[in-house]
KEVOGU-50414 format. One record per residue (C-alpha): residue number from 1; residue in three letters; x, y, z. Coordinates in Angstrom, 1 decimal. Layout:
N
+-----+-----+--------+--------+--------+
|   i |  aa |      x |      y |      z |
+-----+-----+--------+--------+--------+
| NUM | Ala |      X |      Y |      Z |
...
+-----+-----+--------+--------+--------+
//
This chain:
270
+-----+-----+--------+--------+--------+
|   i |  aa |      x |      y |      z |
+-----+-----+--------+--------+--------+
|   1 | Met |    0.0 |    0.0 |    0.0 |
|   2 | Leu |    3.0 |    2.3 |    0.6 |
|   3 | Phe |    3.6 |    2.9 |   -3.1 |
|   4 | Glu |    0.0 |    2.7 |   -4.2 |
|   5 | Asn |   -2.4 |    5.5 |   -5.0 |
|   6 | Ile |   -5.7 |    6.3 |   -3.3 |
|   7 | Phe |   -8.6 |    7.0 |   -5.6 |
|   8 | Ile |  -12.0 |    8.4 |   -4.8 |
|   9 | Ile |  -14.7 |    7.0 |   -7.0 |
|  10 | Arg |  -17.9 |    8.4 |   -8.4 |
|  11 | Gly |  -20.2 |    5.5 |   -9.3 |
|  12 | Gly |  -23.8 |    5.4 |  -10.4 |
|  13 | Phe |  -25.6 |    8.2 |  -12.2 |
|  14 | Trp |  -24.2 |   11.3 |  -10.4 |
|  15 | Gly |  -20.7 |   10.9 |  -12.0 |
|  16 | Glu |  -22.0 |   11.0 |  -15.6 |
|  17 | Glu |  -25.5 |   12.4 |  -15.7 |
|  18 | Tyr |  -25.7 |   16.2 |  -15.6 |
|  19 | Asp |  -29.5 |   16.6 |  -15.3 |
|  20 | Phe |  -29.5 |   17.3 |  -11.6 |
|  21 | Lys |  -26.4 |   19.5 |  -12.0 |
|  22 | Val |  -28.5 |   22.0 |  -14.0 |
|  23 | Leu |  -31.1 |   21.9 |  -11.3 |
|  24 | Phe |  -28.5 |   22.7 |   -8.7 |
|  25 | Ala |  -27.3 |   25.7 |  -10.8 |
|  26 | Val |  -30.9 |   27.0 |  -11.0 |
|  27 | Val |  -31.2 |   26.8 |   -7.2 |
|  28 | Ala |  -28.1 |   28.9 |   -6.8 |
|  29 | Val |  -29.5 |   31.5 |   -9.2 |
|  30 | Val |  -32.8 |   31.7 |   -7.3 |
|  31 | Ile |  -31.0 |   32.2 |   -4.0 |
|  32 | Cys |  -28.9 |   35.0 |   -5.5 |
|  33 | Val |  -31.9 |   36.8 |   -6.8 |
|  34 | Phe |  -33.9 |   36.3 |   -3.6 |
|  35 | Asp |  -31.2 |   37.6 |   -1.4 |
|  36 | Trp |  -30.6 |   40.6 |   -3.7 |
|  37 | Lys |  -34.3 |   41.5 |   -3.6 |
|  38 | Trp |  -34.5 |   40.9 |    0.2 |
|  39 | Lys |  -31.2 |   42.4 |    1.5 |
|  40 | Lys |  -30.5 |   44.8 |   -1.4 |
|  41 | Arg |  -26.9 |   43.5 |   -1.7 |
|  42 | Lys |  -24.8 |   41.6 |   -4.3 |
|  43 | Asp |  -22.9 |   39.3 |   -1.9 |
|  44 | Tyr |  -24.3 |   36.2 |   -3.5 |
|  45 | Leu |  -23.8 |   37.4 |   -7.0 |
|  46 | Trp |  -20.0 |   37.8 |   -6.3 |
|  47 | Val |  -19.9 |   34.4 |   -4.5 |
|  48 | Phe |  -21.7 |   32.9 |   -7.5 |
|  49 | Ile |  -19.3 |   34.4 |  -10.1 |
|  50 | Thr |  -16.2 |   33.7 |   -8.1 |
|  51 | Gly |  -17.2 |   30.2 |   -7.3 |
|  52 | Phe |  -18.0 |   29.5 |  -11.0 |
|  53 | Ile |  -14.7 |   30.8 |  -12.3 |
|  54 | Phe |  -12.7 |   29.2 |   -9.4 |
|  55 | Trp |  -14.2 |   25.7 |   -9.5 |
|  56 | Ser |  -14.6 |   25.5 |  -13.3 |
|  57 | Ser |  -10.8 |   26.2 |  -13.4 |
|  58 | Val |  -10.1 |   23.5 |  -10.8 |
|  59 | Glu |  -12.2 |   20.9 |  -12.7 |
|  60 | Leu |  -10.5 |   21.8 |  -15.9 |
|  61 | Leu |   -7.1 |   21.4 |  -14.3 |
|  62 | Leu |   -8.1 |   18.1 |  -12.7 |
|  63 | Gln |   -9.2 |   16.6 |  -16.0 |
|  64 | Val |   -6.7 |   18.0 |  -18.4 |
|  65 | Ile |   -3.6 |   16.8 |  -16.4 |
|  66 | Gly |   -5.3 |   13.4 |  -15.7 |
|  67 | Ile |   -5.9 |   13.5 |  -12.0 |
|  68 | Arg |   -9.6 |   12.9 |  -12.6 |
|  69 | Asp |  -10.8 |   10.5 |  -15.4 |
|  70 | Met |  -14.4 |   11.1 |  -16.5 |
|  71 | Pro |  -15.1 |    9.1 |  -19.8 |
|  72 | Asn |  -18.8 |    9.8 |  -20.2 |
|  73 | Arg |  -21.0 |   12.9 |  -19.8 |
|  74 | Tyr |  -24.8 |   13.0 |  -20.5 |
|  75 | Leu |  -27.4 |   15.8 |  -20.2 |
|  76 | Phe |  -31.0 |   14.6 |  -20.5 |
|  77 | Gly |  -29.7 |   11.4 |  -22.2 |
|  78 | Ile |  -27.6 |   13.2 |  -24.8 |
|  79 | Glu |  -23.8 |   12.9 |  -24.6 |
|  80 | Ile |  -22.2 |   16.3 |  -24.1 |
|  81 | Pro |  -18.7 |   17.5 |  -24.9 |
|  82 | Phe |  -15.9 |   18.1 |  -22.4 |
|  83 | Tyr |  -16.1 |   21.9 |  -22.9 |
|  84 | Leu |  -19.7 |   22.0 |  -21.8 |
|  85 | Ser |  -19.3 |   19.6 |  -18.9 |
|  86 | Ile |  -16.7 |   21.7 |  -17.2 |
|  87 | Pro |  -18.8 |   24.9 |  -16.6 |
|  88 | Leu |  -21.8 |   22.7 |  -15.5 |
|  89 | Gln |  -19.5 |   21.1 |  -12.9 |
|  90 | Gly |  -18.2 |   24.4 |  -11.8 |
|  91 | Leu |  -21.8 |   25.7 |  -11.3 |
|  92 | Ser |  -23.3 |   22.6 |   -9.6 |
|  93 | Glu |  -20.4 |   21.1 |   -7.6 |
|  94 | Gly |  -18.8 |   24.4 |   -6.6 |
|  95 | Thr |  -21.0 |   27.5 |   -6.9 |
|  96 | Thr |  -24.2 |   25.9 |   -5.6 |
|  97 | Val |  -22.6 |   24.6 |   -2.5 |
|  98 | Gly |  -21.0 |   28.0 |   -1.7 |
|  99 | Val |  -24.2 |   29.9 |   -2.3 |
| 100 | Val |  -26.5 |   27.5 |   -0.4 |
| 101 | Gly |  -23.9 |   27.3 |    2.4 |
| 102 | Leu |  -23.7 |   31.1 |    2.7 |
| 103 | Phe |  -27.5 |   31.4 |    2.7 |
| 104 | Ile |  -27.8 |   28.9 |    5.6 |
| 105 | Thr |  -25.0 |   30.7 |    7.4 |
| 106 | Asp |  -26.5 |   34.1 |    7.0 |
| 107 | Leu |  -29.9 |   32.9 |    8.2 |
| 108 | Tyr |  -28.3 |   31.3 |   11.2 |
| 109 | Leu |  -26.2 |   34.3 |   12.2 |
| 110 | Asp |  -29.2 |   36.5 |   12.2 |
| 111 | Lys |  -31.1 |   35.6 |   15.4 |
| 112 | Thr |  -34.4 |   36.7 |   13.9 |
| 113 | Thr |  -34.1 |   34.0 |   11.1 |
| 114 | Arg |  -32.1 |   31.3 |   12.9 |
| 115 | Lys |  -35.0 |   28.8 |   13.0 |
| 116 | His |  -35.4 |   29.2 |    9.3 |
| 117 | Ser |  -31.8 |   28.2 |    8.8 |
| 118 | Val |  -32.4 |   24.9 |   10.5 |
| 119 | Trp |  -35.5 |   24.2 |    8.4 |
| 120 | Phe |  -33.7 |   25.2 |    5.2 |
| 121 | Phe |  -30.7 |   23.0 |    6.1 |
| 122 | Ala |  -33.0 |   20.1 |    6.8 |
| 123 | Val |  -34.9 |   20.5 |    3.5 |
| 124 | Ile |  -31.6 |   20.6 |    1.6 |
| 125 | Val |  -30.4 |   17.4 |    3.3 |
| 126 | Val |  -33.6 |   15.6 |    2.5 |
| 127 | Leu |  -33.5 |   16.7 |   -1.1 |
| 128 | Leu |  -29.9 |   15.5 |   -1.4 |
| 129 | Asn |  -30.9 |   12.1 |   -0.1 |
| 130 | Leu |  -33.9 |   11.9 |   -2.5 |
| 131 | Ile |  -31.6 |   12.7 |   -5.4 |
| 132 | Met |  -28.9 |   10.3 |   -4.4 |
| 133 | Phe |  -31.3 |    7.4 |   -3.9 |
| 134 | Ser |  -33.5 |    8.3 |   -6.9 |
| 135 | His |  -31.9 |    5.6 |   -9.0 |
| 136 | Gly |  -31.9 |    3.0 |   -6.2 |
| 137 | Ile |  -28.8 |    1.5 |   -4.5 |
| 138 | Tyr |  -25.9 |    0.6 |   -6.7 |
| 139 | Thr |  -23.4 |   -2.2 |   -6.3 |
| 140 | Pro |  -19.9 |   -0.6 |   -6.5 |
| 141 | Asn |  -18.0 |   -1.7 |   -9.5 |
| 142 | Val |  -14.7 |   -1.9 |   -7.7 |
| 143 | Gly |  -11.7 |   -1.8 |  -10.1 |
| 144 | Gly |  -14.0 |   -1.6 |  -13.2 |
| 145 | Glu |  -15.1 |    1.2 |  -15.5 |
| 146 | Val |  -16.7 |    4.0 |  -13.4 |
| 147 | Pro |  -18.0 |    7.6 |  -14.2 |
| 148 | Ser |  -15.1 |    9.2 |  -12.4 |
| 149 | Arg |  -11.9 |    8.0 |  -10.7 |
| 150 | Arg |   -9.6 |   10.6 |   -9.0 |
| 151 | Asp |   -6.3 |   10.4 |   -7.3 |
| 152 | Met |   -6.9 |   12.0 |   -3.9 |
| 153 | Phe |   -3.3 |   12.7 |   -3.0 |
| 154 | Ser |   -1.8 |   13.9 |   -6.3 |
| 155 | Ile |    0.1 |   17.1 |   -6.9 |
| 156 | Met |   -3.3 |   18.8 |   -6.8 |
| 157 | Gln |   -3.1 |   18.7 |   -3.0 |
| 158 | Leu |   -0.1 |   21.0 |   -3.2 |
| 159 | Ile |   -1.8 |   23.3 |   -5.6 |
| 160 | Leu |   -4.9 |   23.4 |   -3.3 |
| 161 | Ile |   -2.7 |   24.9 |   -0.5 |
| 162 | Val |   -1.9 |   27.8 |   -2.9 |
| 163 | Leu |   -5.5 |   28.1 |   -4.0 |
| 164 | Val |   -6.9 |   28.5 |   -0.5 |
| 165 | Ala |   -4.1 |   30.8 |    0.7 |
| 166 | Pro |   -6.3 |   33.9 |    0.0 |
| 167 | Ala |   -9.1 |   32.5 |    2.2 |
| 168 | Ile |   -6.7 |   31.8 |    5.1 |
| 169 | Tyr |   -5.2 |   35.3 |    4.7 |
| 170 | Trp |   -8.6 |   36.9 |    4.7 |
| 171 | Leu |   -9.8 |   35.0 |    7.8 |
| 172 | Val |   -6.8 |   36.2 |    9.7 |
| 173 | Glu |   -6.9 |   39.9 |    8.5 |
| 174 | Thr |  -10.6 |   40.6 |    8.2 |
| 175 | Asp |  -12.8 |   42.2 |   10.8 |
| 176 | Gln |  -14.4 |   40.1 |   13.6 |
| 177 | Gln |  -17.9 |   39.9 |   12.1 |
| 178 | Ser |  -16.7 |   39.0 |    8.6 |
| 179 | Arg |  -14.4 |   36.4 |   10.1 |
| 180 | Lys |  -17.4 |   34.9 |   12.0 |
| 181 | Arg |  -19.4 |   34.7 |    8.8 |
| 182 | Gly |  -16.5 |   32.9 |    7.1 |
| 183 | Ile |  -15.9 |   30.4 |   10.0 |
| 184 | Tyr |  -19.6 |   29.6 |   10.1 |
| 185 | Leu |  -19.7 |   29.1 |    6.4 |
| 186 | Phe |  -16.8 |   26.7 |    6.7 |
| 187 | Phe |  -18.7 |   24.5 |    9.2 |
| 188 | Val |  -22.0 |   24.7 |    7.2 |
| 189 | Met |  -20.2 |   23.6 |    4.0 |
| 190 | Phe |  -18.4 |   20.8 |    6.0 |
| 191 | Leu |  -21.7 |   19.5 |    7.3 |
| 192 | Leu |  -23.4 |   19.7 |    3.9 |
| 193 | Gly |  -20.4 |   17.9 |    2.3 |
| 194 | Leu |  -20.3 |   15.2 |    4.9 |
| 195 | Leu |  -24.0 |   14.5 |    4.8 |
| 196 | Trp |  -23.8 |   14.5 |    1.0 |
| 197 | Tyr |  -20.9 |   12.0 |    1.1 |
| 198 | Ile |  -22.8 |    9.8 |    3.5 |
| 199 | Ala |  -25.8 |    9.6 |    1.1 |
| 200 | Tyr |  -23.4 |    9.1 |   -1.8 |
| 201 | Phe |  -21.6 |    6.3 |    0.1 |
| 202 | Leu |  -24.8 |    4.5 |    1.2 |
| 203 | Ser |  -26.3 |    4.7 |   -2.3 |
| 204 | Gly |  -23.3 |    2.7 |   -3.6 |
| 205 | Gln |  -22.0 |    5.6 |   -5.7 |
| 206 | Arg |  -19.0 |    6.7 |   -3.6 |
| 207 | Trp |  -16.1 |    4.6 |   -2.4 |
| 208 | Ile |  -12.3 |    4.6 |   -2.0 |
| 209 | Glu |  -10.0 |    2.3 |   -4.0 |
| 210 | Ile |   -6.3 |    1.6 |   -3.5 |
| 211 | Gly |   -4.1 |    0.7 |   -6.5 |
| 212 | Ile |   -1.7 |    1.9 |   -9.1 |
| 213 | Lys |   -2.2 |    4.2 |  -12.1 |
| 214 | Asn |    0.2 |    3.2 |  -14.9 |
| 215 | Pro |    2.0 |    5.7 |  -17.2 |
| 216 | Asp |   -0.3 |    4.7 |  -20.0 |
| 217 | Gly |   -3.4 |    5.7 |  -18.1 |
| 218 | Thr |   -4.5 |    2.2 |  -17.1 |
| 219 | Tyr |   -4.9 |    0.9 |  -13.6 |
| 220 | Ser |   -3.4 |   -2.1 |  -11.8 |
| 221 | Asn |   -4.3 |   -3.9 |   -8.5 |
| 222 | Leu |   -7.4 |   -1.8 |   -7.8 |
| 223 | Gln |   -9.2 |   -2.9 |   -4.6 |
| 224 | Arg |  -11.6 |   -1.4 |   -2.2 |
| 225 | Ala |  -10.0 |    0.4 |    0.8 |
| 226 | Pro |  -10.8 |   -0.8 |    4.3 |
| 227 | Val |  -14.0 |    0.7 |    5.7 |
| 228 | Leu |  -12.2 |    2.7 |    8.4 |
| 229 | Leu |   -9.9 |    4.3 |    5.8 |
| 230 | Glu |  -13.0 |    5.1 |    3.6 |
| 231 | Val |  -14.7 |    6.8 |    6.5 |
| 232 | Leu |  -11.6 |    8.9 |    7.4 |
| 233 | Leu |  -11.1 |    9.9 |    3.8 |
| 234 | Leu |  -14.7 |   10.9 |    3.3 |
| 235 | Ile |  -14.4 |   13.1 |    6.3 |
| 236 | Tyr |  -11.2 |   14.5 |    4.9 |
| 237 | Gly |  -12.9 |   15.1 |    1.6 |
| 238 | Ala |  -15.8 |   17.0 |    3.2 |
| 239 | Ala |  -13.4 |   19.2 |    5.4 |
| 240 | Ile |  -10.6 |   19.9 |    2.9 |
| 241 | Glu |  -11.9 |   19.3 |   -0.6 |
| 242 | Ile |  -15.2 |   21.0 |    0.0 |
| 243 | Ala |  -15.3 |   23.3 |    3.0 |
| 244 | Leu |  -11.8 |   24.6 |    2.9 |
| 245 | Ala |  -11.4 |   24.5 |   -0.9 |
| 246 | Tyr |  -14.7 |   26.5 |   -1.3 |
| 247 | Met |  -13.7 |   29.2 |    1.2 |
| 248 | Pro |  -12.1 |   31.4 |   -1.6 |
| 249 | Phe |  -15.6 |   31.8 |   -3.0 |
| 250 | Leu |  -16.4 |   34.2 |   -0.2 |
| 251 | Ala |  -12.9 |   35.4 |    0.7 |
| 252 | Ile |  -11.9 |   36.7 |   -2.8 |
| 253 | Pro |  -14.9 |   39.0 |   -3.2 |
| 254 | Tyr |  -14.1 |   40.4 |    0.3 |
| 255 | Leu |  -10.4 |   40.9 |   -0.6 |
| 256 | Leu |  -11.4 |   42.7 |   -3.8 |
| 257 | Arg |  -13.8 |   44.8 |   -1.7 |
| 258 | Leu |  -16.8 |   43.6 |   -3.7 |
| 259 | Ile |  -18.4 |   42.5 |   -0.4 |
| 260 | Lys |  -18.2 |   44.8 |    2.6 |
| 261 | Ala |  -19.3 |   44.3 |    6.2 |
| 262 | Asn |  -22.8 |   45.7 |    6.7 |
| 263 | Lys |  -22.7 |   47.1 |   10.3 |
| 264 | Glu |  -26.5 |   47.7 |   10.3 |
| 265 | Glu |  -27.2 |   44.1 |    9.4 |
| 266 | Tyr |  -24.9 |   42.9 |   12.2 |
| 267 | Lys |  -27.1 |   44.6 |   14.8 |
| 268 | Glu |  -29.3 |   41.6 |   14.8 |
| 269 | Ile |  -26.5 |   39.1 |   14.9 |
| 270 | Ser |  -25.9 |   37.5 |   18.3 |
+-----+-----+--------+--------+--------+
//
């Protein structure tokens, strides 16, 4: 195992069907418009745009340099090209999580809407489970052809440190209330990511494999990882590859002064 790679797998429909990804993107747009009308601010617009550019770029990098293999992509049953799948992934797998997470965070931080944040969080979790189990429970195709196979500890992990540096800098240097908003967002996205991974795992569409990726792009000695290792790596994925990796969505607009702390709004924050 010392010289083997660790791969995180997307099995089942989520790895290659993009229908629900479009729905996720629509949800993010609706939240952005709702908050703009309600709070008269553009915070969510900037998070949406930053998240889209940021995560589309990450997905493009992952697939171009061969860290993630995704052979098939379908939208409403029609195979779509690589150049269309990347922005859809950027919207659904990046932007939507950041926008939904921030919406839950802001509802929770405001003591007048805190109870609504709990209900909204619960609704999102239920919908995620309904989506993940909508096609039934899959039998993991360990070592076989799958919609996506990604090396978890490739050079991308080093790149990730550089990518999240602006978020870490912002959390250290920003004002107290903005820092509180960022920290709560981290934990909300972690919980969303972890519950998403649990549904993913239980529906037979997410698992961890250990093996070797050969220079020609083929794989050797692929086998499923022990359960304890799978659990630890799924927690790691939710904390580092979702919650931490998505923090720049909020941090960068703050650093560019596109988002500013609203002192009047914080009067209601406990």
